[in-house]
C-alpha positions in Angstrom: -15.1 19.0 -13.6 -12.6 17.5 -11.2 -13.5 14.3 -9.2 -11.4 13.1 -6.3 -12.0 10.0 -4.3 -10.5 9.8 -0.8 -10.5 6.6 1.2 -11.1 6.5 4.9 -8.1 6.1 7.2 -7.1 2.9 8.9 -10.1 1.1 10.6 -10.3 -1.7 13.1 -11.2 -4.0 10.2 -7.9 -3.0 8.4 -6.0 -4.0 11.5 -7.8 -7.3 11.8 -7.1 -8.2 8.1 -3.4 -7.3 8.6 -3.2 -9.5 11.7 -5.1 -12.4 10.1 -7.8 -12.0 12.8 -10.5 -10.9 10.2 -13.4 -13.3 9.8 -15.3 -12.6 6.6 -18.3 -14.6 7.8 -18.7 -12.3 10.8 -20.4 -8.9 10.8 -18.1 -7.7 13.6 -16.1 -5.4 11.3 -18.9 -4.4 8.9 -19.1 -0.9 10.3 -15.7 -0.7 12.1 -14.6 2.7 13.4 -11.2 4.3 12.7 -8.2 3.6 14.8 -6.2 6.4 16.4 -3.9 6.2 13.3 -6.9 6.3 11.0 -8.2 9.5 12.7 -4.8 11.0 12.4 -4.7 10.1 8.7 -8.1 11.6 8.1 -7.3 14.8 9.9 -4.3 15.4 7.7 -6.8 16.3 4.9 -8.1 19.2 7.0 -5.0 21.2 6.2 -5.3 20.6 2.4 -9.0 20.5 1.7 -9.9 24.1 2.5 -7.9 25.3 -0.6 -10.1 23.2 -2.9 -13.2 24.7 -4.6 -15.5 22.0 -3.4 -19.0 21.9 -5.0 -20.3 18.7 -3.6 -19.2 16.0 -1.1 -20.6 12.5 -1.1 -19.8 10.2 1.8 -20.6 6.6 2.7 -22.9 6.2 5.7 -20.4 3.9 7.4 -18.9 5.2 10.6 -15.3 5.0 9.4 -16.1 7.3 6.5 -18.1 9.8 8.6 -15.4 10.0 11.2 
């Protein structure tokens, strides 16, 4: 069996951390959506994934993972 973990693309929370605007005590970024760059990163998998023999997909319920 082969297991592959793929992380979500860039989210608004990632941008906030990188710009030092992230506040860990706030829930503002708890379910942050993807940025345009993050959606582009995620869609890059669309070209590769169909060639895999996928038996099961597990996904976080957070919006950035579902996108």
